[in-house]
N, C-alpha and C positions, 0 to 999 in steps of 0.2 A: 378669416376675413379678407374680404375683396375689395380694393382701390379701385374708384371709377376709372373707366377707359377713356379713350380720345373723345367719345361720341358722349360720355357720360353712361355708357354700360359700365357694370361692373367687370371688371379682369378677372378668367379664369385662373387659377394656380398654375406657376410655370409659365405664363404668357409674358413675354417680354415687353419692357417697356421702350416705345420709340419705333420698332421695329431693328430689323437687321443692320440698316444703314448706320444707325448711329453709333454702334462700336468701331466700325471702318472709319467715320469721320474723326471719330477721338484718337484712335490708335494711328492714325496714316503718317502724320505727321513725327512721332517719335520713333516707329518703326523704321521709316524711311531714313532718321538722321543715325539710328543705330545701325543701320545697314552700309552706310557709307561710312562711318565708322568702321565698320568690320573689314569693309573693302579696303580702306586706308590703311589699316593697321596689316593687314596681311601683305597688299603689296608692298609697304616697306621692307617687309621680310625676305619678299621673292629675288627681289635682284637691285640693280642698280639702273640709271639713265630714265628711261621710258618707264618704268616702275616706280622710280621716286618722284617723276612729275606726278603721275596718277595717285600716289600715297598723301602728296601735298594737295592735291586738288581734293582729293575725297576728305580730307581732315579738315581743310578749311572750312567747308561746309557749315559741319555742326558749329565750330567755333566763332563763325561769321553770326549764325542765326543765335548763339549765345549772347553775342555782344550786342546784336542788334534789339534783343528784349530786354536787356540789361539797363542800355541807355534810353529805351523807349520808356520804362518806367519811371 
């Protein structure tokens, strides 16, 4: 069974809905936050002074994002 496509045409089996940019748009923010968390945690383990500043900066962005959306709700 096929569902109608964007122009009312039936989609073929295996054809993606919305094109390739949809997944990128959905996962860009979570992937960026995960990468910042990873950078923050690894930099906290690597050393002191500059590494600590990098760690605090990188780990504060996901926390600020969570706080922003929690208060917005």
